[in-house]
N, C-alpha and C positions, 0 to 999 in steps of 0.2 A: 643141353639147350632145348631138347624136345619137351622137357618138363616146363620150361619157361613158356613155350608156345602153347602148351596145354593150359597153363594158367591164364594166358590171354584169352583163349577160347572158352574157358570155363568148363572144361570137360575132364573126364577121368584120365589121370596121367598114365597108369599102366597100359590101358588099351591104346591110347594115343601114341605112347612111346613105341609100342609094338608096330603100329601102323607106319610110323616114320622109319623105324628100323627096316621094315620090309621095303619101303620106297628107296631108302638109302642103298640097301643091298642090290636092288634091281638096277639102280642108276649108277652103280660103281663107286659108292661112297663119296659123293661130291660134297658132303657136309652142308647141304642146302639149309637144313634146319638151324645150324649154328650161324651161318651167314645171315639168314633172315632175322633171327632173334637179335643178333648184334646190330643189324641195320635198323630194326625197329627202335631199339634202345637209343642209339646214337641220334637218329633223325627226330625222335620224339623229344629228346632233351634239347635239340636245336629249336624245335617249335615252341617248347616251353619258355626258353630264353627269349624268343621273338615276342612272346606275350609280356615280357618284362618280369618274369617269375624266375626263381632259383630252382632248377631241376633237382637239386639236392635237399631242398627245404620247402617243398610245396606239397600240400596234402591233395588227395584226389578231389575232395570237395572244393578246394580253392581253384584247382584247374578247371573243374566242371563249371563253376560259376563264371570263370574268365572266358571260357569257350562260348558260353551262351551270350555273354556280353559282347564279344567281338563279332559274333554272328549278327546280333541286332545292330551293331554299328555298321557292318557291311550292308545290311538291308537298307539302312538309312542312306548310305552312299549310292546304292543302286536306285532307290526311289528318287533321290536328288538328281541323279544323272538323267533319269527319264523325264522328270518334271522340267529340267533345264532344256531338254531337246524338244519335248512334245506337249508340255503343259500339265497342269495338276490333275485334270480329269481323265487322263488317258493312260494311267499306269497299267491297267489290265490289258487294254487294247495294244499298248506298246509291247508287252510281253508276247502277246499273240503274234504281232507283226514280226518281231524279231525271231520267234520260233519258226514262223513261216519262211523267213529268209534262210535259216539254218537248214530246213528240210527241203528247200527248193529243188535240190538235185537228188533227193532221196526217194526212191521208189520202194514199194513193198509188194509182196505176193500175198494177197488177202482175199477173203471171201467176198463174193458179189453181194451187194446190198439186197438184191432180189431174193437171193437164197436165204439170207437172215430174216427177211420179212416173212417168208413162208414158214420158217421155223418158229417165229414168234406167233404166227397165226395158229400153229399146231399146239404150242405151249405158251399161252398168253401170260404175261407177268401181271397178274391181277393186283398184287399188292402195290406195284408201281402205278398202275392205272388209278387206283383209289387215291394215292398220295398226290397225284397231279390233277385229279378231278376229271379224268376221262371215263366215259361209260363203256367204251368198246376198244378192242385192239385195232380195228380199222380207223377209228377216229385219231388215235395217237400216231399210227403209221402215216396218216395223211398229213398231220400237222408238225411232227417232229422228225428230225434226221434219224435215220436208222442207227447209226453208230452211237448216238446219245441214248436212244432207247435201250439198246443192248447193254451199254456200259452201266446205266443206272439199274437195269434189271439185275445184272450180276452183282451189283452193290447192295441191293435192298431185299431181293427175294431170298427165301430160305434154301437150305441145302437140298431139299427134295426137288424143288423147282430146278435148281442148277443141275442136279443129276439127270433129271428128265430132259433138260435142254441139251446137255452135252451128249446124251445118248443119241440125239438126232445127228450128231456129227459122224457117227459110225458109217452112215450111208453116203457121206460126202465123196465126191470124185474130183480129180484135178480140174475138170471143166467147170466146177463150181467156184474156182478161184480166178483171179485176174491180177495183172500187173497194174498198179496205180500209185499215185502220190500219197505219202503220209498226209493226213489231214488234221487240222486243229479246229476244234469247235468250242464256241462260247454260248451256252444255253441262255435263254431269256432270263430276266431278273424279276419275275413276278413273285408275289408272296409265297405261293406254293413252291416255286423253284427255290426260293431263299430257304424255306423251312427244310426242304429235302436236302439241299446242299449242306446246311448246317448239320443235319443228322449224319450224312455220309462223312463229312469232315471230322466229326466227333468220333465216329466209330472206326475210321480208317486212318486218322491222323494226317490227312492230306486233302487238299482241294483240287488235286489233279488225279483223274482216273483215266484209264485207257482200255481200249478193246484191241488186243493184239491181232485177233482174227480179222478185224476190219481195218487195221492200220490207222487207228484214230485215237486222238488225245482230246480229252474234254477238260476245259478249265471251268470249274464250278463257280457260279456267281456267289460271292460272299461280300455283303455290304459292311458287315461288322469290321471295325478297325482292329486287326489282330497284329501284334508286333511280330515282325519277321516274315509275314506271310508272302510278301512279294518275292523275296529271294528264295524262299522255300518252294513256291510255285514254279519258279524258273528251274530250280534244281531237279525237281521231280518230273517236270515236263521233259527235260533233257534225258533223264534216266528212262522215261517211257519211250522216247525215240529209240534208244538202244535196245530196249526189250522187244519192241516191234521188229527191229532189224534182225535180232537173233531168232525170233519166232518165224519171220518171213523166210529166211534162208533154210531153216529146218523144214518148213512146208515144201519149199522148192526141191530140196534134195530127195524128198520122199514121194514126189508126185508120180514116179514111175513104178511104185510098189503096188502089188496086188491088194495088200491090206492097208492102203492109203488112209481110208476113213478111220480105221481102228487106231492107227498111229496118231492121226491128227486129234481124234477124240481124247486120247490119253494125254497128248501134249498140252491141250488147252485146259485139261483138268490139273495140270501141273505134275503129271506122272510120266514124263519122258523116259523111255528106256535108255539104259547106258549103251553107248555105241562102242565102248572099248573098256578094257580092264588092264590096269597095271598094278602089280604087287597087291592084288586082292582089292584094289580101290577102283570103284566105278569112275569112269570119265564121261560125265553127261555132256549133252550137246552144247550147253552154254560155255563150258570150259574149252571145248574144241573151237568154238566160234571166237572166243576171246584170245585163244592161242594164235590163231591165224590173223586176227586183227593186230596183235602185238608184234608178231614175227611174220610179216607179209612176204619176206624172201623165202619162207619155207612152204608157201602155198602149193598144195599138191594138185596141179592142173588136171592130171589124168583122172582124178576121182570126182572132182566137182564140176569141171567144165563139160559141155558148153552151157548147161542150164543154170549154173551158178558161177559168177565171175569173181575175181579177186576183190574188186571194189565193193561187192556185196557184203564183205566181211568188215568193212570200215565201221568203227564205233566212235562215238563222240567222247572226248575226254572232258568231263564236266568242269573240272578245275581249270583246265586250259582255256575253255570258253570264258569262264568267269574272269580269268586274269587279263583277258583282252578288254574287259569293260573298265577296270580301274586297277592300279597297282596294289591296292590293299588286298585284293582277292588272291594275290600270289601266296599268301600265308597258307591257303588250303591246298596248294599244289603238292601232290605226293603224299597226302594224308589218308588215302583210301584204306590202307591197312596199318595205320599207326594208332597206338593207344599207350596210355601211361598207367602203370599198374603197381600194386603191391602184391603180396602173396595171396590175397583173398579176392580182390576185385580189379577191374580195369575201367578207365575212362576213355571212351572212343574219341578220336580226333577226326573220324570220317565225317565229312560235311553233311551227309544225309542224316546220320544219327544226331549231329549237333542241331540240325534244322528241326527235327522232331522234338528234341529237348527244349529248344528255345521257343518255338512257336506255341507249344503246348504248356510252356513254363513248368516243366516237370521237375519235381524234387530229385535230388541226387539218388535217392533210393529207388526211383522209378525210371532212371535213365535208360535210354535206348542205346544198345551197342550191337544190334543185329547186323547192321551193314558193315561195321568193322570186322566182325567175325567172318562174314561171308567174303569180304575183301582179303582177309588174311589167309583163309583156307584156299581161295582161288589163286592168290599169288604164290603160295607154297606149291600147289599142284602144277602151276604153269612152269615153275622153275625145274620141277622134276621132268615134266613132259618135254622140256627143251633139251634134255640130255639126248644125244643123238640116237642111241639104240632104243630108248624108250619111245622117242618120236617115231622111229621106224616101225616099232611094234604097233603103235596106235594106227599108223598109216595102213599097215597090213590088215588090221582089224576093220578099219573103216572101208577099205577096198572090198573086203568080204561082205560087210554089212550093207554097203550102198550099191554094190554092183551085182551081187549074186541073185537078186530078185528081178533083174531087168529081163523083160521078155526076149526070147531069142531073135525075134524079128524087129526089135525096137530100133527105130531110125532116129539118131540124134538130130539129123537135119530137119526133122519135123517139129522139134521142140521150139517153143516161142522164144524170140530173142529177149535177153535181159535188158 
Protein backbone atom coordinates (compact mmCIF):
# COMPACT_ATOMS: atom_id res chain seq x y z
CA UNK A 1 0.00 0.00 0.00
CA UNK A 2 3.02 2.31 0.29
CA UNK A 3 3.21 2.11 -3.50
CA UNK A 4 -0.40 3.28 -3.71
CA UNK A 5 0.31 6.29 -1.49
CA UNK A 6 3.39 7.07 -3.59
CA UNK A 7 1.17 7.13 -6.68
CA UNK A 8 -1.20 9.56 -4.95
CA UNK A 9 1.72 11.81 -4.08
CA UNK A 10 3.35 11.47 -7.49
CA UNK A 11 6.77 10.59 -6.07
CA UNK A 12 9.35 7.85 -6.54
CA UNK A 13 8.04 4.58 -5.13
CA UNK A 14 11.37 3.04 -3.99
CA UNK A 15 12.45 6.00 -1.85
CA UNK A 16 8.96 6.52 -0.47
CA UNK A 17 8.56 2.84 0.36
CA UNK A 18 11.84 3.02 2.27
CA UNK A 19 10.59 6.07 4.19
CA UNK A 20 7.35 4.34 5.14
CA UNK A 21 9.17 1.15 6.08
CA UNK A 22 11.34 3.16 8.48
CA UNK A 23 8.30 4.86 10.00
CA UNK A 24 6.48 1.55 10.33
CA UNK A 25 9.44 -0.07 12.07
CA UNK A 26 9.86 2.84 14.46
CA UNK A 27 6.14 2.86 15.26
CA UNK A 28 5.93 -0.89 15.90
CA UNK A 29 4.39 -1.93 12.56
CA UNK A 30 0.89 -0.40 12.98
CA UNK A 31 0.28 -0.63 9.19
CA UNK A 32 -0.79 3.01 9.03
CA UNK A 33 0.06 3.19 5.32
CA UNK A 34 -2.32 0.31 4.56
CA UNK A 35 -5.07 1.75 6.75
CA UNK A 36 -4.78 5.20 5.18
CA UNK A 37 -4.64 3.90 1.62
CA UNK A 38 -7.76 1.79 2.17
CA UNK A 39 -9.52 4.70 3.85
CA UNK A 40 -8.78 7.03 0.94
CA UNK A 41 -10.08 4.49 -1.55
CA UNK A 42 -13.31 3.80 0.35
CA UNK A 43 -14.11 7.40 1.23
CA UNK A 44 -13.32 8.66 -2.26
CA UNK A 45 -15.65 6.09 -3.79
CA UNK A 46 -18.35 7.28 -1.41
CA UNK A 47 -17.79 10.91 -2.51
CA UNK A 48 -17.88 9.91 -6.18
CA UNK A 49 -21.22 8.18 -5.60
CA UNK A 50 -22.50 11.30 -3.85
CA UNK A 51 -21.82 13.18 -7.08
CA UNK A 52 -24.07 10.73 -8.92
CA UNK A 53 -21.15 9.01 -10.63
CA UNK A 54 -20.16 5.34 -10.77
CA UNK A 55 -16.78 4.93 -8.99
CA UNK A 56 -16.09 1.85 -11.12
CA UNK A 57 -16.86 3.57 -14.43
CA UNK A 58 -15.79 7.20 -14.10
CA UNK A 59 -12.73 8.70 -15.77
CA UNK A 60 -10.47 11.17 -14.01
CA UNK A 61 -11.52 13.85 -16.49
CA UNK A 62 -15.22 13.24 -15.75
CA UNK A 63 -14.68 13.50 -12.01
CA UNK A 64 -12.54 16.62 -12.43
CA UNK A 65 -15.29 18.34 -14.41
CA UNK A 66 -17.94 17.28 -11.88
CA UNK A 67 -15.93 18.64 -8.94
CA UNK A 68 -15.55 22.02 -10.63
CA UNK A 69 -19.28 22.04 -11.34
CA UNK A 70 -20.31 21.26 -7.77
CA UNK A 71 -17.90 23.91 -6.45
CA UNK A 72 -19.51 26.54 -8.68
CA UNK A 73 -22.94 25.33 -7.56
CA UNK A 74 -21.93 25.72 -3.93
CA UNK A 75 -20.58 29.19 -4.67
CA UNK A 76 -24.02 30.14 -6.00
CA UNK A 77 -25.60 28.77 -2.82
CA UNK A 78 -23.22 30.86 -0.69
CA UNK A 79 -23.88 34.04 -2.67
CA UNK A 80 -27.65 33.45 -2.57
CA UNK A 81 -27.50 33.00 1.21
CA UNK A 82 -25.58 36.27 1.57
CA UNK A 83 -27.92 38.19 -0.74
CA UNK A 84 -30.97 36.86 1.10
CA UNK A 85 -29.61 38.06 4.42
CA UNK A 86 -27.81 41.28 3.51
CA UNK A 87 -28.60 42.38 -0.03
CA UNK A 88 -26.93 42.04 -3.40
CA UNK A 89 -24.30 44.77 -3.00
CA UNK A 90 -22.71 43.45 0.18
CA UNK A 91 -21.22 40.04 -0.70
CA UNK A 92 -17.62 41.12 -0.12
CA UNK A 93 -18.47 43.04 3.03
CA UNK A 94 -20.51 40.10 4.32
CA UNK A 95 -17.52 37.77 3.99
CA UNK A 96 -15.40 40.29 5.86
CA UNK A 97 -18.03 40.63 8.60
CA UNK A 98 -18.37 36.88 9.02
CA UNK A 99 -14.62 36.42 9.11
CA UNK A 100 -14.41 39.05 11.83
CA UNK A 101 -16.99 37.11 13.84
CA UNK A 102 -14.93 33.92 13.45
CA UNK A 103 -11.73 35.63 14.64
CA UNK A 104 -13.40 37.70 17.38
CA UNK A 105 -11.77 35.57 20.09
CA UNK A 106 -8.51 34.83 18.25
CA UNK A 107 -5.37 36.65 19.29
CA UNK A 108 -1.96 36.36 17.69
CA UNK A 109 1.61 37.21 18.66
CA UNK A 110 2.74 39.50 15.88
CA UNK A 111 5.13 42.28 14.96
CA UNK A 112 4.27 45.80 16.01
CA UNK A 113 3.21 48.05 13.15
CA UNK A 114 5.83 50.61 14.19
CA UNK A 115 8.60 48.04 13.74
CA UNK A 116 7.43 47.11 10.23
CA UNK A 117 7.15 50.81 9.28
CA UNK A 118 10.78 51.33 10.23
CA UNK A 119 11.81 48.26 8.24
CA UNK A 120 9.93 49.53 5.19
CA UNK A 121 11.69 52.89 5.53
CA UNK A 122 15.04 51.08 5.47
CA UNK A 123 14.02 48.91 2.51
CA UNK A 124 11.30 50.80 0.57
CA UNK A 125 9.16 48.70 -1.83
CA UNK A 126 9.72 50.94 -4.85
CA UNK A 127 7.90 48.73 -7.34
CA UNK A 128 4.78 48.82 -5.16
CA UNK A 129 5.03 52.62 -4.78
CA UNK A 130 5.10 53.05 -8.56
CA UNK A 131 2.15 50.70 -9.11
CA UNK A 132 -0.01 52.59 -6.61
CA UNK A 133 1.16 56.06 -7.68
CA UNK A 134 3.03 57.04 -4.52
CA UNK A 135 6.19 59.15 -4.71
CA UNK A 136 7.72 58.25 -1.34
CA UNK A 137 7.61 55.64 1.37
CA UNK A 138 6.37 58.26 3.86
CA UNK A 139 3.36 59.09 1.72
CA UNK A 140 2.19 55.48 1.46
CA UNK A 141 2.88 54.84 5.17
CA UNK A 142 0.72 57.85 5.97
CA UNK A 143 -2.23 56.86 3.80
CA UNK A 144 -2.31 53.04 3.80
CA UNK A 145 -2.48 50.51 6.68
CA UNK A 146 0.90 48.95 7.35
CA UNK A 147 -0.31 45.32 7.00
CA UNK A 148 -1.64 46.07 3.50
CA UNK A 149 1.63 47.69 2.44
CA UNK A 150 3.72 44.76 3.63
CA UNK A 151 1.41 42.10 2.16
CA UNK A 152 1.40 43.81 -1.24
CA UNK A 153 5.15 44.42 -1.16
CA UNK A 154 5.82 40.75 -0.51
CA UNK A 155 3.47 39.91 -3.40
CA UNK A 156 4.94 42.24 -6.06
CA UNK A 157 8.59 42.96 -5.17
CA UNK A 158 11.39 40.77 -6.52
CA UNK A 159 13.37 38.14 -4.63
CA UNK A 160 16.27 40.49 -3.93
CA UNK A 161 13.94 42.94 -2.18
CA UNK A 162 12.41 40.14 -0.13
CA UNK A 163 15.83 38.82 0.85
CA UNK A 164 16.95 42.29 1.98
CA UNK A 165 13.71 42.77 3.89
CA UNK A 166 13.83 39.43 5.70
CA UNK A 167 17.47 40.06 6.64
CA UNK A 168 16.14 42.90 8.80
CA UNK A 169 14.27 40.32 10.88
CA UNK A 170 17.55 38.90 12.18
CA UNK A 171 17.83 41.82 14.60
CA UNK A 172 14.28 41.42 15.91
CA UNK A 173 13.69 40.97 19.64
CA UNK A 174 10.63 39.63 21.49
CA UNK A 175 9.86 43.20 22.56
CA UNK A 176 9.22 44.00 18.86
CA UNK A 177 6.15 41.71 19.04
CA UNK A 178 2.82 42.17 20.77
CA UNK A 179 -0.37 40.25 21.48
CA UNK A 180 -3.28 41.52 19.36
CA UNK A 181 -6.37 40.49 17.44
CA UNK A 182 -6.12 39.01 13.96
CA UNK A 183 -7.28 41.70 11.53
CA UNK A 184 -9.18 41.66 8.22
CA UNK A 185 -8.48 44.45 5.70
CA UNK A 186 -10.30 45.52 2.53
CA UNK A 187 -8.18 47.91 0.43
CA UNK A 188 -9.83 50.74 -1.51
CA UNK A 189 -11.24 49.98 -4.95
CA UNK A 190 -9.56 52.62 -7.15
CA UNK A 191 -8.34 51.89 -10.70
CA UNK A 192 -4.75 51.43 -9.52
CA UNK A 193 -5.86 49.08 -6.76
CA UNK A 194 -8.02 47.15 -9.21
CA UNK A 195 -5.12 46.73 -11.62
CA UNK A 196 -2.72 45.63 -8.87
CA UNK A 197 -5.28 43.23 -7.39
CA UNK A 198 -5.86 41.66 -10.81
CA UNK A 199 -2.11 41.23 -11.25
CA UNK A 200 -1.70 39.52 -7.87
CA UNK A 201 -4.79 37.36 -8.37
CA UNK A 202 -3.44 36.17 -11.71
CA UNK A 203 0.07 35.40 -10.43
CA UNK A 204 -0.95 33.79 -7.13
CA UNK A 205 -4.35 32.30 -8.09
CA UNK A 206 -6.03 33.94 -5.10
CA UNK A 207 -7.64 37.22 -4.07
CA UNK A 208 -6.69 36.67 -0.43
CA UNK A 209 -3.18 37.47 0.80
CA UNK A 210 -1.92 37.62 4.35
CA UNK A 211 0.98 38.78 6.47
CA UNK A 212 1.58 36.19 9.16
CA UNK A 213 4.08 38.45 10.94
CA UNK A 214 1.40 41.13 11.33
CA UNK A 215 -1.52 38.77 11.90
CA UNK A 216 -3.46 40.31 9.03
CA UNK A 217 -5.58 39.11 6.11
CA UNK A 218 -6.20 41.26 3.04
CA UNK A 219 -9.23 40.73 0.78
CA UNK A 220 -8.20 42.18 -2.57
CA UNK A 221 -10.82 44.26 -4.42
CA UNK A 222 -11.88 42.50 -7.64
CA UNK A 223 -14.78 44.02 -9.55
CA UNK A 224 -14.67 41.51 -12.39
CA UNK A 225 -17.34 38.83 -12.11
CA UNK A 226 -15.36 35.61 -11.64
CA UNK A 227 -17.26 32.37 -11.15
CA UNK A 228 -16.57 30.74 -7.79
CA UNK A 229 -14.64 33.71 -6.38
CA UNK A 230 -16.85 34.31 -3.33
CA UNK A 231 -16.48 30.77 -1.99
CA UNK A 232 -12.79 30.63 -2.88
CA UNK A 233 -12.14 33.90 -1.02
CA UNK A 234 -13.85 32.57 2.08
CA UNK A 235 -11.91 29.28 1.95
CA UNK A 236 -8.49 30.89 1.58
CA UNK A 237 -9.26 33.52 4.21
CA UNK A 238 -10.09 30.75 6.69
CA UNK A 239 -6.88 28.96 5.69
CA UNK A 240 -4.95 32.19 6.28
CA UNK A 241 -6.34 32.41 9.81
CA UNK A 242 -4.90 28.96 10.50
CA UNK A 243 -1.52 29.89 9.02
CA UNK A 244 -1.39 33.00 11.19
CA UNK A 245 -2.20 30.92 14.29
CA UNK A 246 0.54 28.39 13.51
CA UNK A 247 3.09 31.16 12.91
CA UNK A 248 2.01 33.04 16.04
CA UNK A 249 2.54 30.09 18.39
CA UNK A 250 5.92 29.36 16.81
CA UNK A 251 7.02 32.95 17.49
CA UNK A 252 5.79 32.75 21.09
CA UNK A 253 7.60 29.53 21.95
CA UNK A 254 10.87 30.92 20.60
CA UNK A 255 10.74 34.30 22.32
CA UNK A 256 13.07 33.21 25.12
CA UNK A 257 15.86 32.05 22.81
CA UNK A 258 19.08 33.98 22.41
CA UNK A 259 18.90 33.56 18.62
CA UNK A 260 15.25 34.65 18.42
CA UNK A 261 15.79 36.99 15.45
CA UNK A 262 17.56 34.35 13.37
CA UNK A 263 14.84 31.80 14.08
CA UNK A 264 12.08 34.26 13.16
CA UNK A 265 13.87 35.44 10.01
CA UNK A 266 14.20 31.86 8.81
CA UNK A 267 10.58 31.07 9.69
CA UNK A 268 9.12 33.94 7.68
CA UNK A 269 11.32 32.92 4.77
CA UNK A 270 9.62 29.54 4.97
CA UNK A 271 12.74 27.81 6.27
CA UNK A 272 11.67 26.68 9.74
CA UNK A 273 14.10 24.19 11.25
CA UNK A 274 12.84 20.76 12.16
CA UNK A 275 12.07 20.50 15.87
CA UNK A 276 12.15 16.71 15.97
CA UNK A 277 13.16 13.68 13.95
CA UNK A 278 11.46 10.28 13.72
CA UNK A 279 12.71 7.47 11.49
CA UNK A 280 14.93 9.94 9.63
CA UNK A 281 11.89 12.13 8.88
CA UNK A 282 11.83 15.80 9.85
CA UNK A 283 8.90 16.87 12.01
CA UNK A 284 8.46 20.59 11.26
CA UNK A 285 6.54 22.99 13.47
CA UNK A 286 3.29 23.00 11.47
CA UNK A 287 2.98 19.22 11.98
CA UNK A 288 3.49 19.56 15.72
CA UNK A 289 0.92 22.36 15.88
CA UNK A 290 -1.63 20.32 13.90
CA UNK A 291 -0.96 17.28 16.08
CA UNK A 292 -1.83 19.12 19.30
CA UNK A 293 -4.77 20.80 17.59
CA UNK A 294 -6.15 17.38 16.67
CA UNK A 295 -5.20 15.58 19.89
CA UNK A 296 -5.72 18.21 22.58
CA UNK A 297 -5.71 15.59 25.34
CA UNK A 298 -2.02 15.00 24.57
CA UNK A 299 -1.02 18.64 25.11
CA UNK A 300 2.37 18.75 26.95
CA UNK A 301 1.78 21.51 29.49
CA UNK A 302 5.30 21.36 30.92
CA UNK A 303 6.87 22.33 27.58
CA UNK A 304 4.61 25.06 26.26
CA UNK A 305 3.02 26.74 29.27
CA UNK A 306 2.81 29.41 30.60
CA UNK A 307 3.69 31.44 27.49
CA UNK A 308 1.57 29.22 25.19
CA UNK A 309 -1.77 27.77 26.24
CA UNK A 310 -3.71 24.78 24.91
CA UNK A 311 -6.30 27.01 23.22
CA UNK A 312 -3.54 28.69 21.17
CA UNK A 313 -3.30 25.44 19.21
CA UNK A 314 -6.93 25.54 18.06
CA UNK A 315 -7.29 25.52 14.27
CA UNK A 316 -10.35 26.14 12.13
CA UNK A 317 -11.81 23.18 10.27
CA UNK A 318 -12.70 24.84 6.96
CA UNK A 319 -15.12 22.15 5.83
CA UNK A 320 -16.86 22.23 9.21
CA UNK A 321 -17.35 25.99 9.00
CA UNK A 322 -18.80 25.67 5.50
CA UNK A 323 -21.18 22.89 6.54
CA UNK A 324 -22.80 25.27 9.05
CA UNK A 325 -23.75 27.60 6.18
CA UNK A 326 -25.77 25.12 4.12
CA UNK A 327 -26.18 21.31 4.02
CA UNK A 328 -24.74 21.16 0.49
CA UNK A 329 -21.28 21.96 1.85
CA UNK A 330 -21.25 18.70 3.82
CA UNK A 331 -19.94 17.01 0.66
CA UNK A 332 -16.54 18.60 1.29
CA UNK A 333 -16.26 17.38 4.86
CA UNK A 334 -13.34 14.97 5.21
CA UNK A 335 -11.95 15.56 1.71
CA UNK A 336 -8.67 17.19 2.75
CA UNK A 337 -6.58 14.12 1.87
CA UNK A 338 -8.90 12.41 -0.63
CA UNK A 339 -8.17 11.87 -4.32
CA UNK A 340 -9.31 9.60 -7.13
CA UNK A 341 -6.48 8.02 -9.10
CA UNK A 342 -5.33 5.66 -11.77
CA UNK A 343 -1.74 4.42 -12.00
CA UNK A 344 -0.51 7.64 -13.59
CA UNK A 345 -2.45 10.56 -12.10
CA UNK A 346 -4.76 11.62 -9.29
CA UNK A 347 -7.64 14.10 -9.13
CA UNK A 348 -7.77 16.00 -5.84
CA UNK A 349 -11.01 16.33 -3.85
CA UNK A 350 -9.39 18.83 -1.48
CA UNK A 351 -11.63 21.92 -1.60
CA UNK A 352 -8.67 24.30 -1.89
CA UNK A 353 -7.40 22.51 -4.99
CA UNK A 354 -10.92 22.40 -6.44
CA UNK A 355 -11.32 26.12 -5.73
CA UNK A 356 -8.15 26.95 -7.68
CA UNK A 357 -9.24 24.68 -10.55
CA UNK A 358 -12.77 26.09 -10.71
CA UNK A 359 -12.07 29.81 -10.26
CA UNK A 360 -9.26 29.76 -12.81
CA UNK A 361 -11.20 27.35 -15.07
CA UNK A 362 -8.09 25.20 -15.42
CA UNK A 363 -8.00 22.35 -17.89
CA UNK A 364 -7.55 18.85 -16.52
CA UNK A 365 -3.90 18.85 -17.62
CA UNK A 366 -3.27 21.96 -15.46
CA UNK A 367 -5.15 20.78 -12.38
CA UNK A 368 -3.93 21.75 -8.91
CA UNK A 369 -3.41 18.94 -6.42
CA UNK A 370 -0.75 20.49 -4.16
CA UNK A 371 -3.13 20.92 -1.21
CA UNK A 372 -4.22 17.28 -1.43
CA UNK A 373 -0.61 16.10 -1.43
CA UNK A 374 0.19 18.24 1.60
CA UNK A 375 -2.97 17.02 3.35
CA UNK A 376 -2.14 13.37 2.65
CA UNK A 377 1.46 13.61 3.86
CA UNK A 378 0.36 15.54 6.94
CA UNK A 379 -2.33 12.97 7.79
CA UNK A 380 0.12 10.09 7.35
CA UNK A 381 2.71 11.73 9.62
CA UNK A 382 0.10 12.60 12.25
CA UNK A 383 -0.93 8.94 12.42
CA UNK A 384 2.64 7.87 13.06
CA UNK A 385 3.28 10.65 15.55
CA UNK A 386 0.21 9.53 17.53
CA UNK A 387 1.85 6.17 18.27
CA UNK A 388 2.71 6.43 21.96
CA UNK A 389 6.47 5.87 21.89
CA UNK A 390 7.00 8.08 18.84
CA UNK A 391 4.98 10.80 20.53
CA UNK A 392 7.16 10.41 23.60
CA UNK A 393 10.30 10.64 21.46
CA UNK A 394 9.04 13.88 19.93
CA UNK A 395 8.18 15.26 23.37
CA UNK A 396 11.70 14.59 24.61
CA UNK A 397 13.20 16.28 21.54
CA UNK A 398 10.87 19.26 21.94
CA UNK A 399 11.82 19.50 25.61
CA UNK A 400 15.48 19.72 24.65
CA UNK A 401 14.90 22.13 21.77
CA UNK A 402 12.56 24.48 23.62
CA UNK A 403 13.94 24.44 27.14
CA UNK A 404 17.70 24.06 26.74
CA UNK A 405 18.19 27.67 25.63
CA UNK A 406 16.27 29.26 28.51
CA UNK A 407 18.48 31.63 30.54
CA UNK A 408 19.32 30.31 34.00
CA UNK A 409 17.64 33.28 35.66
CA UNK A 410 14.56 33.24 33.39
CA UNK A 411 11.41 33.93 35.41
CA UNK A 412 8.20 32.57 33.88
CA UNK A 413 6.17 34.91 36.08
CA UNK A 414 7.52 37.82 34.05
CA UNK A 415 6.13 36.46 30.77
CA UNK A 416 3.08 38.34 29.40
CA UNK A 417 -0.21 36.53 29.84
CA UNK A 418 -1.74 34.91 26.74
